[in-house]
Every structure is written in structure tokens, then in C-alpha cells.
C-alpha positions in Angstrom: 89.7 76.0 105.4 93.0 74.9 107.3 93.9 78.7 107.9 90.3 78.4 109.8 90.8 75.4 111.7 94.2 76.4 113.0 92.8 79.5 114.4 90.5 76.7 116.3 93.4 74.5 116.9 95.2 77.3 118.8 92.2 77.7 121.3 91.8 74.1 122.1 90.8 72.6 125.3 90.1 69.3 124.4 92.3 66.2 124.8 93.7 66.5 121.2 93.0 62.9 120.1 95.1 61.8 123.1 92.3 60.0 125.1 93.8 57.1 126.4 90.6 55.1 125.4 91.6 56.0 121.6 94.6 54.0 121.4 92.6 50.7 121.1 90.1 51.9 119.1 92.4 53.0 116.5 94.5 50.0 116.8 91.3 48.0 116.1 90.4 50.1 113.3 93.5 49.8 111.3 93.4 46.0 111.4 90.2 46.2 109.5 89.5 45.1 106.2 88.0 47.0 103.2 84.3 46.7 102.8 81.3 47.6 100.5 78.0 45.6 100.2 76.7 47.1 96.7 73.1 47.2 98.4 70.8 49.2 96.8 70.8 51.7 99.0 74.6 51.9 99.1 74.6 52.0 95.3 72.0 55.0 95.7 74.3 56.8 98.1 77.1 56.5 96.4 75.4 57.6 93.1 74.3 60.8 94.9 77.4 61.7 96.4 80.1 60.8 93.7 79.4 64.2 91.7 79.7 66.0 94.9 83.0 64.6 95.8 84.1 64.7 92.2 83.1 68.6 92.3 85.2 69.1 95.7 88.4 67.3 93.9 88.1 69.5 90.8 88.5 72.7 92.8 91.9 71.4 94.2 94.8 72.6 92.0 95.8 69.2 89.9 98.8 68.3 91.7 96.7 67.8 95.1 94.4 65.5 93.6 94.8 61.8 94.0 96.0 61.1 90.7 94.7 62.5 87.3 91.3 60.3 87.4 88.9 62.5 89.7 86.3 59.6 89.4 88.6 57.0 90.6 89.6 58.9 93.5 86.2 60.1 94.2 85.2 56.3 94.1 88.1 55.7 96.9 87.1 57.9 99.2 83.4 56.9 99.0 84.2 53.7 99.3 86.3 54.0 102.4 83.9 56.4 103.9 81.0 54.3 103.4 82.8 51.1 104.7 84.0 52.6 107.9 80.8 54.8 108.7 78.9 51.4 108.3 81.3 49.5 110.8 80.4 52.2 113.8 76.8 52.4 115.2 76.9 56.0 115.6 77.9 56.9 112.1 76.3 53.7 110.6 73.6 56.2 109.1 75.6 59.1 108.9 78.3 58.7 106.3 77.7 62.1 105.0 78.7 63.6 108.6 82.2 61.9 107.8 82.3 63.5 104.3 81.3 67.0 106.1 84.0 66.5 108.4 86.8 65.8 105.3 85.3 68.9 103.4 85.9 71.0 106.5 89.3 69.6 107.7 91.1 69.2 104.4 89.1 70.1 101.5 89.6 66.6 100.4 93.1 67.2 100.0 94.7 63.5 101.4 98.3 65.8 101.7 96.7 68.3 104.3 98.9 69.0 107.3 97.0 71.3 110.0 98.9 74.3 112.0 98.8 71.3 114.8 100.7 68.7 112.5 97.7 66.7 111.8 97.6 65.0 108.5 95.4 63.6 105.5 91.8 63.7 104.5 90.4 63.7 108.3 93.5 65.6 109.7 94.4 62.5 112.1 97.0 63.5 114.4 100.8 62.7 113.8 101.5 60.9 117.0 99.3 57.9 116.2 101.9 56.4 113.7 104.2 55.9 116.3 102.0 54.7 118.8 100.7 52.1 116.6 103.8 50.8 114.8 103.0 52.7 111.5 105.0 55.2 109.7 104.0 59.0 109.4 103.5 58.7 105.5 100.5 56.3 106.3 98.3 59.0 107.1 98.3 60.2 103.7 96.9 56.6 102.7 93.1 57.4 101.7 91.7 54.0 103.4 93.8 54.2 106.3 93.5 57.9 107.2 89.5 57.6 106.6 89.5 54.4 109.0 91.5 55.9 111.8 89.6 59.0 111.5 86.4 57.5 111.5 87.0 55.6 114.6 88.0 58.7 116.3 85.0 60.5 115.5 82.5 57.6 116.5 84.6 57.2 119.8 83.7 60.7 120.2 80.2 60.2 119.2 79.8 57.6 121.7 81.7 59.1 124.6 79.4 62.1 124.1 76.0 59.8 123.5 75.4 61.5 120.4 76.0 65.1 120.7 77.0 66.2 117.7 78.2 69.7 119.1 80.2 68.1 121.9 81.8 65.1 119.8 82.9 67.5 116.9 84.3 70.0 119.7 86.7 66.9 120.9 87.5 65.7 117.4 88.9 69.4 116.7 90.1 69.8 120.0 88.0 72.7 120.6 85.3 71.4 122.9 83.1 73.9 124.4 83.5 76.0 121.3 81.1 76.5 118.7 82.8 77.5 115.7 84.1 74.1 114.2 81.1 72.2 115.0 78.7 74.7 113.5 81.2 74.7 110.6 81.1 70.9 110.1 77.1 71.1 110.4 76.7 73.9 108.3 78.6 71.8 105.6 76.8 68.7 106.2 73.3 70.4 105.7 74.3 73.0 102.8 76.6 70.3 100.7 76.2 66.8 101.9 72.5 66.1 102.8 70.8 63.8 100.4 
């Protein structure tokens, strides 16, 4: 997946996550607190998604997994995705879109680094830690990476008034091209819909 994305990133025409409005959004996101309500719908979603995330994690080489406990790693990712997507109007009912982005961006490898230097599950650009007083190592932190990536995605969805194609193009730095948005939406439909 990373090789495919590297090709798309080479043709990028979007802002590469350098939109001036993103700084405040991400700064606010990194200060957020973890959450999970445990409501019935949340529990059902979690029960449906956990085996799917575990399957993706098991497809990685053992040294790339988030520790040896795949169910625990899946739980960490799912809690972060659910929590962070619930904070944004454009993603509140769409945590599966975030899972599809993670699947395409990093194949659930928290240590993934793209040819453009983007890092982690959601492939956050490496200049953000310097902008926000963090370290580059913070980008491999599951919760923080998902918090930042989900905030970026929600920002672009708001900016594009819910247009998935344009928002995903901005997220990937390939606005105006269909390859990346189609890849994410196909993954959403084939792997992450309930």
C-alpha cells in the first residue's frame, strides 16, 4: 500500500497538510482526552470491528505489531478511532472511514513511514511535531496519531462540505485525482462497512 501511495504523493497538488487552519485544529486535538462511552451501539460497533482489525494486524510481520497481544492492540486502535471520530461532526457516525484510511495509509503498521515522510497509522506529516512542541517519536503513539489524523480528516471533510473524494484527496495530497479517494472508499465498502 505504501508504494501505491508513494506514487500518488509524487503527483500531489494539495497542500500536503500545510493548510494554515490545520495548526489550531491539531493543537486542540493533541490536548484532548481519551474517551469511550460504552453505550450499546458503541459495544456493537466494537464487537463487529475487532475481528477485522485483528485480522489486519495478524497479516503484519510479528515485529511490526503493537506488541504480542493482537486483541489488545486492536482494542487500542478501535478505542482511539471510535473516540476521536465521535468528537467531529463529519466523522461522528463514520468511524469506519477512519479505519479505511488507516488500512490504506499504513495497513495498521504504527511504524509506517511514507516516501513523503508521513508517519504512523494515519500517516501524519512529520513537520507537525515541531509546530506543536512534540517530538517526531510522538507520531508513532497510536492514540496521538489517530487523534491528529482524525482531526486532519475531519477538517478536510468540513472544508469540502462532506465531499469524500475532495477531502480524501486533500488528506493524501492528491486533490483532483481519484486514485487515493477511490482506494479508500473501495476499502471502506469491501472491508469496513458493518
